[in-house]
C-alpha positions in Angstrom: -27.7 77.9 47.5 -25.5 81.1 47.5 -23.7 79.7 50.8 -22.7 76.2 49.1 -21.3 78.0 46.5 -19.3 80.2 48.3 -18.2 77.7 50.4 -17.2 75.3 47.7 -15.2 78.0 46.0 -13.7 78.6 49.4 -12.8 75.2 49.7 -11.0 74.9 46.3 -9.1 77.8 46.8 -8.2 76.6 50.1 -6.7 73.4 48.3 -5.6 75.4 45.2 -3.1 77.6 47.8 -2.0 74.0 49.9 -0.6 72.6 46.5 0.9 75.8 45.5 2.9 76.1 48.7 4.1 72.8 48.1 4.7 73.6 44.5 6.8 76.8 45.9 9.0 74.1 47.9 10.2 72.4 44.5 10.8 75.9 42.9 12.8 77.0 45.4 14.5 73.6 46.1 15.1 73.5 42.1 16.9 76.9 42.2 14.3 77.6 39.5 13.1 80.9 39.0 9.0 80.8 38.2 7.0 83.4 36.0 3.0 83.0 35.5 2.4 85.3 32.4 -1.4 86.1 32.2 -3.2 88.6 29.8 -6.4 88.2 27.2 -6.5 86.1 24.4 -4.8 88.2 21.4 -2.2 90.4 23.7 0.8 88.6 22.1 1.7 86.4 25.2 3.4 83.7 23.2 5.3 85.9 20.8 6.5 88.0 23.7 6.9 84.6 25.4 8.9 83.1 22.5 11.0 85.8 22.1 12.2 85.7 25.9 12.7 82.2 25.9 15.0 82.3 22.6 16.7 85.3 24.0 17.7 83.3 27.0 18.9 80.8 25.8 21.3 82.7 23.2 22.7 83.7 26.6 23.1 80.3 28.2 20.3 80.1 29.8 18.1 76.9 30.8 14.7 77.5 30.5 11.3 75.6 30.0 7.8 76.6 29.2 4.3 75.2 30.5 1.5 76.5 27.9 -2.1 76.6 29.6 -4.9 76.8 26.5 -8.7 74.7 26.4 -7.7 73.3 23.7 -4.9 72.5 20.7 -1.2 72.7 21.1 -0.9 75.2 18.8 1.2 77.8 20.8 3.7 74.7 22.9 4.6 74.0 18.9 4.9 77.6 18.2 7.4 77.9 21.7 9.3 74.6 21.5 10.8 75.9 17.7 12.5 78.1 20.5 14.8 74.4 21.2 13.3 75.0 25.0 11.5 72.1 26.4 7.9 73.2 26.2 4.7 71.2 27.6 0.9 71.8 26.9 -1.8 71.8 29.3 -5.1 71.6 28.3 -7.7 72.5 30.1 -10.5 71.7 28.3 -12.7 74.7 29.0 -11.3 75.7 32.2 -10.5 79.1 32.0 -7.5 79.1 34.3 -4.2 77.0 34.9 -4.5 75.8 38.9 -1.7 74.2 40.8 -2.4 70.6 40.5 -2.3 70.8 36.5 0.8 72.2 36.8 2.1 69.7 39.4 1.0 67.0 37.0 2.7 68.6 33.7 6.1 69.0 36.0 6.8 64.9 35.9 10.0 64.0 34.9 11.5 67.3 34.8 14.5 68.1 36.6 13.7 71.3 38.0 16.9 71.6 39.4 18.6 71.7 35.9 16.7 75.0 35.0 17.1 78.5 35.1 14.1 79.8 34.7 9.9 77.9 34.1 7.4 80.2 32.4 4.2 79.5 33.0 1.8 80.8 29.7 -1.5 80.9 31.6 -5.0 80.4 29.5 -6.2 83.8 27.9 -8.3 85.0 30.5 -8.0 88.3 33.0 -10.6 87.1 35.7 -9.7 83.2 36.8 -6.1 83.6 37.0 -6.0 86.2 39.2 -7.1 83.9 42.0 -5.3 81.0 41.3 -1.8 81.2 42.9 0.8 78.4 40.8 3.4 78.7 43.3 5.1 81.1 41.2 7.5 83.7 42.3 6.6 86.5 39.5 3.1 86.8 38.4 3.0 89.0 35.0 0.5 90.9 33.9 1.2 92.0 30.2 -1.4 94.5 28.3 -1.4 95.1 24.4 -1.5 99.0 22.8 -4.4 97.3 20.9 -6.0 96.8 23.8 -6.6 100.1 25.2 -5.2 101.9 28.0 -8.0 101.3 30.6 -7.4 97.7 31.0 -5.9 98.1 34.5 -9.0 99.9 35.7 -11.1 97.5 34.2 -9.4 94.8 35.7 -7.7 96.0 38.7 -7.5 92.3 40.5 -4.7 91.0 37.8 -3.1 94.0 37.7 -2.9 94.5 41.9 -1.9 90.9 42.0 1.3 91.1 39.6 4.5 91.8 40.4 5.5 92.9 37.0 4.1 94.8 34.1 4.9 94.4 30.4 2.6 96.6 27.6 3.4 94.2 24.4 3.5 95.3 21.0 4.5 98.8 21.1 5.5 99.1 17.8 2.0 100.0 16.6 1.4 102.2 19.6 1.5 105.0 16.9 -1.4 103.5 14.6 -3.4 102.6 17.5 -3.3 105.8 18.9 -2.0 104.5 21.6 -1.9 106.7 25.0 0.9 105.9 26.7 1.0 108.3 29.6 -2.7 107.3 30.6 -1.2 103.6 30.4 1.4 104.0 32.7 -1.2 106.1 35.1 -3.4 103.8 35.0 -1.2 100.5 36.1 0.3 102.9 38.7 -3.1 103.9 39.9 -3.8 100.1 40.5 -0.3 98.6 41.6 1.8 102.0 42.5 5.5 101.3 42.1 5.1 98.4 40.1 7.9 97.6 37.4 6.9 98.1 33.9 8.2 97.0 30.7 7.1 98.6 27.0 8.4 95.6 24.8 8.0 94.7 21.1 8.4 90.7 20.3 8.8 91.8 16.8 11.4 94.5 16.5 13.0 93.5 20.0 12.1 96.7 21.4 12.3 96.7 25.8 13.4 93.1 25.7 16.9 94.0 26.8 15.6 95.6 29.9 13.2 93.0 30.5 16.0 90.4 30.5 17.9 92.3 32.8 15.0 92.2 35.3 15.1 88.3 35.1 18.4 88.0 35.7 18.4 90.5 38.4 15.2 88.3 40.0 17.2 85.0 39.8 20.3 86.6 41.9 
């Protein structure tokens, strides 16, 4: 039984990787920068993305977002208030987004009319690590309220990330957040990774993050 489960998982991931490669080609042809945002629930991923969308739109960028949740369209409606086109993906119990879900929800969107496409993954630090969505940049988010050892507990995610974002930095003091320990732990798992310390509430760190996005688009 164990062997069969392993073979089934390998088959699923192989199919996903093939679809992800097709998505990557579509993104490249469309000239859109795609980012996959991954974190645990409550990290402030939606607030961070909402501020990012607003700031980019204010700068004249063409942005859109896909939002993954088990149920409800609460986050999609919240993000849509930014004025960006947003689509909700309900996984109905599945703990991650996969390439097929992304492909189906892109129907009708002209990727060549976008500069940035953000994918807000389901709140989970384990399963999304295994599923390539064709993105150019995978972003691992960590909140000051979660503790400095999160990267050590979930090394697969942080090791597969291209950038790390520490959220709610305005609460670092009241939470007793050890900044030096957090940076050390992230770099232990992924040496040299770009790390952004941000607050969606105050705007701290957002300028550096937006500059990174502009650089990544070239």
